[in-house]
ZADRENKOL-696926 format. One record per atom (N, C-alpha, C): atom name; x, y, z; residue in one letter. Coordinates in nm, 2 decimals. Example, Ala and Ser with C-alpha at 12.3 -4.5 7.8 and 13.67 -1.06 7.14 Angstrom:
REM residues 2
+----+--------+--------+--------+---+
:  a :     xx :     yy :     zz : r :
+----+--------+--------+--------+---+
:  N :   1.32 :  -0.57 :   0.78 : a :
: CA :   1.23 :  -0.45 :   0.78 : a :
:  C :   1.32 :  -0.33 :   0.78 : a :
:  N :   1.28 :  -0.22 :   0.71 : s :
: CA :   1.37 :  -0.11 :   0.71 : s :
:  C :   1.29 :   0.00 :   0.79 : s :
+----+--------+--------+--------+---+
REM end
This chain:
REM residues 158
+----+--------+--------+--------+---+
:  a :     xx :     yy :     zz : r :
+----+--------+--------+--------+---+
:  N :   1.33 :   1.57 :   0.27 : m :
: CA :   1.21 :   1.57 :   0.18 : m :
:  C :   1.15 :   1.70 :   0.25 : m :
:  N :   1.08 :   1.78 :   0.16 : r :
: CA :   1.01 :   1.90 :   0.18 : r :
:  C :   0.87 :   1.85 :   0.09 : r :
:  N :   0.79 :   1.88 :   0.19 : i :
: CA :   0.64 :   1.86 :   0.09 : i :
:  C :   0.59 :   2.04 :   0.05 : i :
:  N :   0.56 :   2.05 :  -0.09 : a :
: CA :   0.54 :   2.15 :  -0.13 : a :
:  C :   0.41 :   2.18 :  -0.16 : a :
:  N :   0.37 :   2.30 :  -0.14 : a :
: CA :   0.25 :   2.38 :  -0.17 : a :
:  C :   0.25 :   2.49 :  -0.26 : a :
:  N :   0.17 :   2.50 :  -0.33 : a :
: CA :   0.17 :   2.62 :  -0.44 : a :
:  C :   0.19 :   2.76 :  -0.36 : a :
:  N :   0.27 :   2.83 :  -0.40 : g :
: CA :   0.32 :   2.98 :  -0.30 : g :
:  C :   0.34 :   2.97 :  -0.17 : g :
:  N :   0.40 :   2.85 :  -0.13 : v :
: CA :   0.44 :   2.84 :   0.01 : v :
:  C :   0.60 :   2.82 :  -0.01 : v :
:  N :   0.67 :   2.90 :   0.06 : n :
: CA :   0.80 :   2.90 :   0.07 : n :
:  C :   0.85 :   2.79 :   0.20 : n :
:  N :   0.90 :   2.69 :   0.18 : i :
: CA :   0.92 :   2.60 :   0.27 : i :
:  C :   1.06 :   2.53 :   0.26 : i :
:  N :   1.17 :   2.62 :   0.20 : a :
: CA :   1.29 :   2.58 :   0.15 : a :
:  C :   1.38 :   2.57 :   0.27 : a :
:  N :   1.32 :   2.62 :   0.40 : q :
: CA :   1.43 :   2.59 :   0.53 : q :
:  C :   1.30 :   2.59 :   0.66 : q :
:  N :   1.35 :   2.52 :   0.75 : t :
: CA :   1.30 :   2.47 :   0.86 : t :
:  C :   1.31 :   2.65 :   0.94 : t :
:  N :   1.18 :   2.69 :   0.99 : l :
: CA :   1.21 :   2.83 :   1.07 : l :
:  C :   1.23 :   2.79 :   1.18 : l :
:  N :   1.27 :   2.89 :   1.27 : p :
: CA :   1.29 :   2.90 :   1.39 : p :
:  C :   1.14 :   2.90 :   1.48 : p :
:  N :   1.11 :   2.82 :   1.61 : k :
: CA :   1.01 :   2.79 :   1.68 : k :
:  C :   0.94 :   2.91 :   1.66 : k :
:  N :   0.98 :   3.04 :   1.69 : k :
: CA :   0.88 :   3.19 :   1.68 : k :
:  C :   0.83 :   3.22 :   1.56 : k :
:  N :   0.89 :   3.16 :   1.44 : e :
: CA :   0.86 :   3.22 :   1.33 : e :
:  C :   0.76 :   3.12 :   1.26 : e :
:  N :   0.62 :   3.13 :   1.29 : w :
: CA :   0.53 :   3.06 :   1.26 : w :
:  C :   0.49 :   3.11 :   1.13 : w :
:  N :   0.49 :   3.07 :   1.01 : p :
: CA :   0.43 :   3.13 :   0.90 : p :
:  C :   0.30 :   3.09 :   0.86 : p :
:  N :   0.24 :   2.97 :   0.92 : m :
: CA :   0.12 :   2.95 :   0.89 : m :
:  C :   0.03 :   3.00 :   0.99 : m :
:  N :  -0.09 :   3.01 :   0.94 : p :
: CA :  -0.14 :   3.03 :   0.79 : p :
:  C :  -0.09 :   3.19 :   0.75 : p :
:  N :  -0.08 :   3.20 :   0.62 : e :
: CA :  -0.04 :   3.32 :   0.55 : e :
:  C :  -0.10 :   3.43 :   0.55 : e :
:  N :  -0.24 :   3.42 :   0.58 : s :
: CA :  -0.33 :   3.53 :   0.62 : s :
:  C :  -0.45 :   3.49 :   0.67 : s :
:  N :  -0.52 :   3.59 :   0.73 : a :
: CA :  -0.63 :   3.57 :   0.80 : a :
:  C :  -0.74 :   3.51 :   0.72 : a :
:  N :  -0.77 :   3.57 :   0.57 : p :
: CA :  -0.87 :   3.47 :   0.51 : p :
:  C :  -0.82 :   3.35 :   0.50 : p :
:  N :  -0.70 :   3.30 :   0.49 : q :
: CA :  -0.66 :   3.15 :   0.47 : q :
:  C :  -0.70 :   3.07 :   0.60 : q :
:  N :  -0.69 :   3.15 :   0.72 : t :
: CA :  -0.70 :   3.10 :   0.85 : t :
:  C :  -0.87 :   3.05 :   0.88 : t :
:  N :  -0.90 :   3.17 :   0.82 : a :
: CA :  -1.07 :   3.16 :   0.81 : a :
:  C :  -1.15 :   3.04 :   0.74 : a :
:  N :  -1.07 :   3.01 :   0.60 : l :
: CA :  -1.11 :   2.90 :   0.54 : l :
:  C :  -1.09 :   2.78 :   0.58 : l :
:  N :  -1.00 :   2.75 :   0.65 : i :
: CA :  -0.97 :   2.63 :   0.72 : i :
:  C :  -1.03 :   2.62 :   0.85 : i :
:  N :  -1.06 :   2.70 :   0.91 : r :
: CA :  -1.14 :   2.69 :   1.05 : r :
:  C :  -1.30 :   2.64 :   0.97 : r :
:  N :  -1.35 :   2.74 :   0.90 : e :
: CA :  -1.48 :   2.71 :   0.85 : e :
:  C :  -1.47 :   2.59 :   0.80 : e :
:  N :  -1.39 :   2.53 :   0.69 : s :
: CA :  -1.43 :   2.40 :   0.62 : s :
:  C :  -1.42 :   2.31 :   0.74 : s :
:  N :  -1.32 :   2.32 :   0.83 : f :
: CA :  -1.32 :   2.21 :   0.93 : f :
:  C :  -1.47 :   2.22 :   0.99 : f :
:  N :  -1.49 :   2.32 :   1.04 : d :
: CA :  -1.59 :   2.33 :   1.13 : d :
:  C :  -1.73 :   2.25 :   1.03 : d :
:  N :  -1.75 :   2.26 :   0.91 : e :
: CA :  -1.83 :   2.22 :   0.83 : e :
:  C :  -1.80 :   2.04 :   0.84 : e :
:  N :  -1.72 :   2.02 :   0.84 : l :
: CA :  -1.68 :   1.85 :   0.85 : l :
:  C :  -1.70 :   1.80 :   0.99 : l :
:  N :  -1.72 :   1.91 :   1.09 : r :
: CA :  -1.73 :   1.83 :   1.25 : r :
:  C :  -1.84 :   1.76 :   1.26 : r :
:  N :  -1.95 :   1.79 :   1.18 : s :
: CA :  -2.06 :   1.68 :   1.24 : s :
:  C :  -2.06 :   1.54 :   1.15 : s :
:  N :  -1.93 :   1.53 :   1.05 : r :
: CA :  -1.90 :   1.42 :   0.99 : r :
:  C :  -1.76 :   1.35 :   1.01 : r :
:  N :  -1.72 :   1.39 :   1.15 : l :
: CA :  -1.57 :   1.36 :   1.17 : l :
:  C :  -1.56 :   1.19 :   1.15 : l :
:  N :  -1.68 :   1.13 :   1.22 : a :
: CA :  -1.64 :   0.96 :   1.20 : a :
:  C :  -1.60 :   0.91 :   1.05 : a :
:  N :  -1.72 :   0.92 :   0.97 : p :
: CA :  -1.71 :   0.88 :   0.84 : p :
:  C :  -1.58 :   0.93 :   0.76 : p :
:  N :  -1.57 :   1.08 :   0.80 : a :
: CA :  -1.44 :   1.14 :   0.70 : a :
:  C :  -1.31 :   1.07 :   0.76 : a :
:  N :  -1.29 :   1.05 :   0.90 : s :
: CA :  -1.19 :   0.99 :   0.96 : s :
:  C :  -1.17 :   0.85 :   0.89 : s :
:  N :  -1.24 :   0.78 :   0.85 : v :
: CA :  -1.24 :   0.64 :   0.79 : v :
:  C :  -1.21 :   0.65 :   0.66 : v :
:  N :  -1.31 :   0.77 :   0.59 : n :
: CA :  -1.26 :   0.76 :   0.45 : n :
:  C :  -1.11 :   0.84 :   0.44 : n :
:  N :  -1.05 :   0.90 :   0.51 : f :
: CA :  -0.91 :   0.93 :   0.53 : f :
:  C :  -0.82 :   0.82 :   0.49 : f :
:  N :  -0.86 :   0.74 :   0.60 : y :
: CA :  -0.75 :   0.61 :   0.60 : y :
:  C :  -0.76 :   0.54 :   0.49 : y :
:  N :  -0.89 :   0.52 :   0.43 : n :
: CA :  -0.92 :   0.44 :   0.31 : n :
:  C :  -0.84 :   0.51 :   0.18 : n :
:  N :  -0.85 :   0.66 :   0.18 : a :
: CA :  -0.78 :   0.72 :   0.09 : a :
:  C :  -0.60 :   0.70 :   0.08 : a :
:  N :  -0.57 :   0.70 :   0.22 : l :
: CA :  -0.45 :   0.68 :   0.22 : l :
:  C :  -0.40 :   0.54 :   0.19 : l :
:  N :  -0.50 :   0.46 :   0.24 : f :
: CA :  -0.42 :   0.33 :   0.21 : f :
:  C :  -0.44 :   0.28 :   0.06 : f :
:  N :  -0.53 :   0.34 :  -0.01 : a :
: CA :  -0.53 :   0.31 :  -0.15 : a :
:  C :  -0.41 :   0.39 :  -0.23 : a :
:  N :  -0.35 :   0.51 :  -0.17 : r :
: CA :  -0.24 :   0.58 :  -0.21 : r :
:  C :  -0.12 :   0.48 :  -0.20 : r :
:  N :  -0.09 :   0.44 :  -0.08 : a :
: CA :   0.01 :   0.39 :   0.00 : a :
:  C :   0.00 :   0.28 :   0.08 : a :
:  N :  -0.03 :   0.15 :   0.01 : p :
: CA :  -0.07 :   0.05 :   0.07 : p :
:  C :   0.02 :  -0.01 :   0.19 : p :
:  N :   0.15 :   0.04 :   0.15 : h :
: CA :   0.23 :  -0.04 :   0.24 : h :
:  C :   0.22 :   0.05 :   0.40 : h :
:  N :   0.16 :   0.17 :   0.40 : l :
: CA :   0.15 :   0.21 :   0.52 : l :
:  C :   0.04 :   0.13 :   0.63 : l :
:  N :  -0.04 :   0.06 :   0.57 : r :
: CA :  -0.15 :  -0.02 :   0.63 : r :
:  C :  -0.07 :  -0.10 :   0.75 : r :
:  N :   0.02 :  -0.15 :   0.73 : k :
: CA :   0.07 :  -0.24 :   0.83 : k :
:  C :   0.13 :  -0.17 :   0.96 : k :
:  N :   0.14 :  -0.03 :   0.93 : l :
: CA :   0.19 :   0.04 :   1.03 : l :
:  C :   0.06 :   0.09 :   1.14 : l :
:  N :  -0.04 :   0.05 :   1.12 : f :
: CA :  -0.15 :   0.13 :   1.16 : f :
:  C :  -0.24 :   0.00 :   1.23 : f :
:  N :  -0.31 :   0.03 :   1.33 : r :
: CA :  -0.38 :  -0.09 :   1.42 : r :
:  C :  -0.52 :  -0.11 :   1.32 : r :
:  N :  -0.57 :  -0.23 :   1.37 : d :
: CA :  -0.71 :  -0.27 :   1.27 : d :
:  C :  -0.83 :  -0.17 :   1.32 : d :
:  N :  -0.84 :  -0.10 :   1.43 : d :
: CA :  -0.92 :  -0.02 :   1.45 : d :
:  C :  -0.91 :   0.13 :   1.39 : d :
:  N :  -0.95 :   0.13 :   1.27 : l :
: CA :  -0.93 :   0.28 :   1.20 : l :
:  C :  -1.03 :   0.37 :   1.24 : l :
:  N :  -1.15 :   0.32 :   1.28 : a :
: CA :  -1.24 :   0.41 :   1.34 : a :
:  C :  -1.18 :   0.51 :   1.46 : a :
:  N :  -1.12 :   0.45 :   1.54 : g :
: CA :  -1.07 :   0.50 :   1.66 : g :
:  C :  -0.92 :   0.57 :   1.62 : g :
:  N :  -0.85 :   0.53 :   1.54 : q :
: CA :  -0.74 :   0.59 :   1.48 : q :
:  C :  -0.78 :   0.71 :   1.43 : q :
:  N :  -0.87 :   0.70 :   1.32 : g :
: CA :  -0.92 :   0.79 :   1.25 : g :
:  C :  -0.96 :   0.93 :   1.35 : g :
:  N :  -1.06 :   0.90 :   1.44 : m :
: CA :  -1.10 :   1.01 :   1.55 : m :
:  C :  -0.99 :   1.07 :   1.59 : m :
:  N :  -0.88 :   1.00 :   1.63 : r :
: CA :  -0.75 :   1.06 :   1.71 : r :
:  C :  -0.69 :   1.15 :   1.60 : r :
:  N :  -0.71 :   1.11 :   1.47 : f :
: CA :  -0.64 :   1.21 :   1.36 : f :
:  C :  -0.72 :   1.32 :   1.37 : f :
:  N :  -0.83 :   1.33 :   1.36 : m :
: CA :  -0.93 :   1.41 :   1.33 : m :
:  C :  -0.93 :   1.52 :   1.47 : m :
:  N :  -0.92 :   1.46 :   1.56 : s :
: CA :  -0.92 :   1.52 :   1.69 : s :
:  C :  -0.77 :   1.63 :   1.71 : s :
:  N :  -0.68 :   1.58 :   1.65 : t :
: CA :  -0.54 :   1.63 :   1.64 : t :
:  C :  -0.55 :   1.71 :   1.55 : t :
:  N :  -0.62 :   1.70 :   1.46 : l :
: CA :  -0.64 :   1.80 :   1.36 : l :
:  C :  -0.72 :   1.93 :   1.42 : l :
:  N :  -0.82 :   1.90 :   1.45 : g :
: CA :  -0.92 :   1.98 :   1.54 : g :
:  C :  -0.84 :   2.06 :   1.63 : g :
:  N :  -0.74 :   2.01 :   1.73 : y :
: CA :  -0.68 :   2.07 :   1.82 : y :
:  C :  -0.56 :   2.19 :   1.77 : y :
:  N :  -0.48 :   2.14 :   1.65 : i :
: CA :  -0.40 :   2.23 :   1.56 : i :
:  C :  -0.47 :   2.34 :   1.51 : i :
:  N :  -0.61 :   2.32 :   1.45 : i :
: CA :  -0.67 :   2.45 :   1.40 : i :
:  C :  -0.72 :   2.53 :   1.49 : i :
:  N :  -0.75 :   2.48 :   1.61 : e :
: CA :  -0.81 :   2.57 :   1.73 : e :
:  C :  -0.71 :   2.65 :   1.77 : e :
:  N :  -0.56 :   2.58 :   1.78 : n :
: CA :  -0.45 :   2.66 :   1.85 : n :
:  C :  -0.34 :   2.70 :   1.75 : n :
:  N :  -0.44 :   2.75 :   1.61 : i :
: CA :  -0.30 :   2.79 :   1.53 : i :
:  C :  -0.24 :   2.90 :   1.53 : i :
:  N :  -0.25 :   2.98 :   1.62 : n :
: CA :  -0.22 :   3.10 :   1.66 : n :
:  C :  -0.06 :   3.09 :   1.82 : n :
:  N :  -0.08 :   2.97 :   1.86 : r :
: CA :  -0.02 :   2.96 :   2.00 : r :
:  C :   0.10 :   2.87 :   1.95 : r :
:  N :   0.19 :   2.94 :   1.90 : t :
: CA :   0.36 :   2.89 :   1.85 : t :
:  C :   0.39 :   2.77 :   1.93 : t :
:  N :   0.39 :   2.80 :   2.06 : d :
: CA :   0.46 :   2.75 :   2.15 : d :
:  C :   0.40 :   2.62 :   2.17 : d :
:  N :   0.28 :   2.62 :   2.19 : e :
: CA :   0.20 :   2.48 :   2.21 : e :
:  C :   0.18 :   2.42 :   2.12 : e :
:  N :   0.17 :   2.48 :   2.00 : l :
: CA :   0.18 :   2.37 :   1.86 : l :
:  C :   0.30 :   2.32 :   1.86 : l :
:  N :   0.44 :   2.41 :   1.88 : t :
: CA :   0.54 :   2.33 :   1.83 : t :
:  C :   0.57 :   2.21 :   1.93 : t :
:  N :   0.53 :   2.24 :   2.06 : d :
: CA :   0.53 :   2.11 :   2.13 : d :
:  C :   0.46 :   1.99 :   2.11 : d :
:  N :   0.34 :   2.03 :   2.05 : r :
: CA :   0.24 :   1.92 :   1.99 : r :
:  C :   0.32 :   1.83 :   1.87 : r :
:  N :   0.37 :   1.94 :   1.77 : l :
: CA :   0.41 :   1.88 :   1.63 : l :
:  C :   0.53 :   1.80 :   1.66 : l :
:  N :   0.61 :   1.85 :   1.78 : s :
: CA :   0.74 :   1.78 :   1.79 : s :
:  C :   0.68 :   1.62 :   1.85 : s :
:  N :   0.60 :   1.61 :   1.95 : e :
: CA :   0.54 :   1.49 :   1.98 : e :
:  C :   0.49 :   1.41 :   1.88 : e :
:  N :   0.42 :   1.46 :   1.77 : m :
: CA :   0.37 :   1.40 :   1.63 : m :
:  C :   0.49 :   1.37 :   1.56 : m :
:  N :   0.59 :   1.43 :   1.55 : g :
: CA :   0.70 :   1.38 :   1.50 : g :
:  C :   0.77 :   1.25 :   1.57 : g :
:  N :   0.78 :   1.27 :   1.69 : r :
: CA :   0.85 :   1.15 :   1.75 : r :
:  C :   0.77 :   1.04 :   1.74 : r :
:  N :   0.63 :   1.03 :   1.75 : i :
: CA :   0.56 :   0.92 :   1.74 : i :
:  C :   0.57 :   0.84 :   1.60 : i :
:  N :   0.55 :   0.98 :   1.50 : h :
: CA :   0.55 :   0.91 :   1.36 : h :
:  C :   0.69 :   0.80 :   1.34 : h :
:  N :   0.82 :   0.89 :   1.38 : a :
: CA :   0.93 :   0.82 :   1.36 : a :
:  C :   0.98 :   0.68 :   1.40 : a :
:  N :   0.88 :   0.67 :   1.54 : i :
: CA :   0.89 :   0.55 :   1.64 : i :
:  C :   0.80 :   0.46 :   1.54 : i :
:  N :   0.69 :   0.49 :   1.50 : m :
: CA :   0.58 :   0.40 :   1.41 : m :
:  C :   0.66 :   0.37 :   1.28 : m :
:  N :   0.78 :   0.46 :   1.23 : g :
: CA :   0.81 :   0.41 :   1.08 : g :
:  C :   0.77 :   0.48 :   1.01 : g :
:  N :   0.71 :   0.58 :   1.01 : i :
: CA :   0.68 :   0.66 :   0.90 : i :
:  C :   0.81 :   0.76 :   0.86 : i :
:  N :   0.79 :   0.75 :   0.71 : r :
: CA :   0.91 :   0.81 :   0.64 : r :
:  C :   0.86 :   0.93 :   0.58 : r :
:  N :   0.94 :   1.03 :   0.58 : a :
: CA :   0.92 :   1.16 :   0.52 : a :
:  C :   0.83 :   1.18 :   0.38 : a :
:  N :   0.87 :   1.04 :   0.29 : a :
: CA :   0.79 :   1.05 :   0.16 : a :
:  C :   0.65 :   1.03 :   0.19 : a :
:  N :   0.64 :   0.95 :   0.31 : d :
: CA :   0.47 :   0.93 :   0.34 : d :
:  C :   0.38 :   1.03 :   0.37 : d :
:  N :   0.44 :   1.14 :   0.37 : f :
: CA :   0.35 :   1.26 :   0.40 : f :
:  C :   0.31 :   1.30 :   0.29 : f :
:  N :   0.33 :   1.30 :   0.16 : e :
: CA :   0.29 :   1.34 :   0.04 : e :
:  C :   0.15 :   1.26 :   0.04 : e :
:  N :   0.14 :   1.14 :   0.03 : p :
: CA :   0.05 :   1.04 :   0.05 : p :
:  C :  -0.07 :   1.07 :   0.13 : p :
:  N :  -0.01 :   1.11 :   0.26 : m :
: CA :  -0.12 :   1.15 :   0.37 : m :
:  C :  -0.18 :   1.28 :   0.34 : m :
:  N :  -0.10 :   1.37 :   0.26 : g :
: CA :  -0.15 :   1.50 :   0.24 : g :
:  C :  -0.25 :   1.47 :   0.14 : g :
:  N :  -0.23 :   1.41 :   0.03 : e :
: CA :  -0.33 :   1.42 :  -0.10 : e :
:  C :  -0.46 :   1.32 :  -0.03 : e :
:  N :  -0.44 :   1.23 :   0.05 : a :
: CA :  -0.55 :   1.16 :   0.11 : a :
:  C :  -0.63 :   1.25 :   0.20 : a :
:  N :  -0.57 :   1.33 :   0.27 : l :
: CA :  -0.64 :   1.46 :   0.34 : l :
:  C :  -0.74 :   1.54 :   0.23 : l :
:  N :  -0.66 :   1.57 :   0.13 : m :
: CA :  -0.75 :   1.66 :   0.04 : m :
:  C :  -0.85 :   1.57 :  -0.05 : m :
:  N :  -0.85 :   1.44 :  -0.06 : d :
: CA :  -0.94 :   1.37 :  -0.09 : d :
:  C :  -1.06 :   1.35 :   0.00 : d :
:  N :  -1.03 :   1.33 :   0.11 : t :
: CA :  -1.15 :   1.33 :   0.22 : t :
:  C :  -1.20 :   1.47 :   0.21 : t :
:  N :  -1.14 :   1.59 :   0.20 : f :
: CA :  -1.23 :   1.72 :   0.23 : f :
:  C :  -1.29 :   1.71 :   0.09 : f :
:  N :  -1.23 :   1.70 :  -0.02 : r :
: CA :  -1.30 :   1.71 :  -0.15 : r :
:  C :  -1.45 :   1.61 :  -0.13 : r :
:  N :  -1.43 :   1.50 :  -0.10 : e :
: CA :  -1.56 :   1.39 :  -0.06 : e :
:  C :  -1.66 :   1.44 :   0.01 : e :
:  N :  -1.61 :   1.49 :   0.14 : e :
: CA :  -1.69 :   1.54 :   0.23 : e :
:  C :  -1.76 :   1.68 :   0.21 : e :
:  N :  -1.69 :   1.74 :   0.17 : l :
: CA :  -1.73 :   1.92 :   0.15 : l :
:  C :  -1.82 :   1.91 :   0.00 : l :
:  N :  -1.78 :   1.83 :  -0.09 : g :
: CA :  -1.81 :   1.85 :  -0.22 : g :
:  C :  -1.81 :   1.99 :  -0.28 : g :
:  N :  -1.90 :   2.08 :  -0.35 : p :
: CA :  -1.85 :   2.20 :  -0.41 : p :
:  C :  -1.82 :   2.30 :  -0.30 : p :
:  N :  -1.82 :   2.29 :  -0.15 : r :
: CA :  -1.79 :   2.38 :  -0.10 : r :
:  C :  -1.63 :   2.36 :  -0.08 : r :
:  N :  -1.55 :   2.27 :  -0.14 : f :
: CA :  -1.41 :   2.25 :  -0.12 : f :
:  C :  -1.36 :   2.31 :  -0.25 : f :
:  N :  -1.35 :   2.43 :  -0.23 : t :
: CA :  -1.32 :   2.53 :  -0.36 : t :
:  C :  -1.17 :   2.55 :  -0.38 : t :
:  N :  -1.13 :   2.59 :  -0.51 : p :
: CA :  -0.99 :   2.60 :  -0.51 : p :
:  C :  -0.94 :   2.68 :  -0.41 : p :
:  N :  -0.98 :   2.79 :  -0.36 : e :
: CA :  -0.92 :   2.87 :  -0.24 : e :
:  C :  -0.93 :   2.79 :  -0.12 : e :
:  N :  -1.03 :   2.70 :  -0.10 : v :
: CA :  -1.01 :   2.62 :   0.04 : v :
:  C :  -0.92 :   2.53 :   0.06 : v :
:  N :  -0.89 :   2.47 :  -0.10 : e :
: CA :  -0.79 :   2.35 :  -0.12 : e :
:  C :  -0.64 :   2.42 :  -0.11 : e :
:  N :  -0.63 :   2.55 :  -0.19 : a :
: CA :  -0.52 :   2.60 :  -0.15 : a :
:  C :  -0.46 :   2.64 :   0.00 : a :
:  N :  -0.55 :   2.70 :   0.08 : a :
: CA :  -0.54 :   2.69 :   0.22 : a :
:  C :  -0.48 :   2.58 :   0.29 : a :
:  N :  -0.58 :   2.46 :   0.27 : w :
: CA :  -0.55 :   2.34 :   0.34 : w :
:  C :  -0.39 :   2.29 :   0.26 : w :
:  N :  -0.35 :   2.30 :   0.16 : r :
: CA :  -0.26 :   2.26 :   0.09 : r :
:  C :  -0.13 :   2.34 :   0.17 : r :
:  N :  -0.14 :   2.46 :   0.18 : a :
: CA :  -0.05 :   2.55 :   0.24 : a :
:  C :  -0.02 :   2.49 :   0.39 : a :
:  N :  -0.13 :   2.48 :   0.46 : a :
: CA :  -0.14 :   2.47 :   0.60 : a :
:  C :  -0.08 :   2.32 :   0.62 : a :
:  N :  -0.10 :   2.22 :   0.52 : y :
: CA :  -0.05 :   2.07 :   0.54 : y :
:  C :   0.11 :   2.08 :   0.51 : y :
:  N :   0.15 :   2.15 :   0.42 : a :
: CA :   0.29 :   2.15 :   0.35 : a :
:  C :   0.36 :   2.19 :   0.48 : a :
:  N :   0.33 :   2.32 :   0.56 : d :
: CA :   0.37 :   2.38 :   0.65 : d :
:  C :   0.42 :   2.28 :   0.80 : d :
:  N :   0.28 :   2.22 :   0.82 : l :
: CA :   0.28 :   2.16 :   0.92 : l :
:  C :   0.34 :   2.01 :   0.93 : l :
:  N :   0.35 :   1.96 :   0.80 : s :
: CA :   0.41 :   1.82 :   0.77 : s :
:  C :   0.54 :   1.84 :   0.79 : s :
:  N :   0.61 :   1.97 :   0.74 : n :
: CA :   0.73 :   1.98 :   0.72 : n :
:  C :   0.78 :   2.01 :   0.86 : n :
:  N :   0.72 :   2.08 :   0.95 : r :
: CA :   0.74 :   2.08 :   1.07 : r :
:  C :   0.77 :   1.94 :   1.15 : r :
:  N :   0.67 :   1.87 :   1.14 : i :
: CA :   0.66 :   1.72 :   1.20 : i :
:  C :   0.79 :   1.65 :   1.17 : i :
:  N :   0.80 :   1.67 :   1.00 : i :
: CA :   0.93 :   1.58 :   0.98 : i :
:  C :   1.07 :   1.63 :   1.05 : i :
:  N :   1.08 :   1.77 :   1.05 : a :
: CA :   1.21 :   1.82 :   1.09 : a :
:  C :   1.22 :   1.79 :   1.22 : a :
:  N :   1.11 :   1.85 :   1.32 : l :
: CA :   1.10 :   1.82 :   1.46 : l :
:  C :   1.12 :   1.69 :   1.49 : l :
:  N :   1.07 :   1.55 :   1.43 : g :
: CA :   1.08 :   1.43 :   1.47 : g :
:  C :   1.19 :   1.37 :   1.39 : g :
:  N :   1.30 :   1.45 :   1.34 : e :
: CA :   1.40 :   1.39 :   1.28 : e :
:  C :   1.37 :   1.27 :   1.18 : e :
:  N :   1.27 :   1.28 :   1.11 : i :
: CA :   1.23 :   1.20 :   1.03 : i :
:  C :   1.29 :   1.19 :   0.89 : i :
:  N :   1.34 :   1.06 :   0.84 : s :
: CA :   1.42 :   1.09 :   0.71 : s :
:  C :   1.35 :   1.04 :   0.60 : s :
+----+--------+--------+--------+---+
REM end
């Protein structure tokens, strides 16, 4: 299964050195700026993310610990790490490979990445309000599609 985003070619998994994300410097800037705006509210945003995820995919709740605040902060910290290292292909590939392995062990399926992406968009929409413009959303959707497809491929998630 592949996660699709408007204007993103994800028909194949690219070799490690061909990192298409982000498509442009302006998209990178939008991703970084919007995440920076969220930094002061990471704790509530992380809980909102999991609430949105479980509303969309209740079957996933059993795969996560009861401490959603802690889990959410790990998620947001990982997201921050990815954003900060967006141009470090080797380092990110290693991290995404590890994430794929962990998600596979947890029992996450490829189809589960779609509601995760939508929950992330819901979280940004709620936390950023009118600053979550169509351009910001398009940048995040493209980035999420690329990252999730890499995690799925590297983790051999079916």
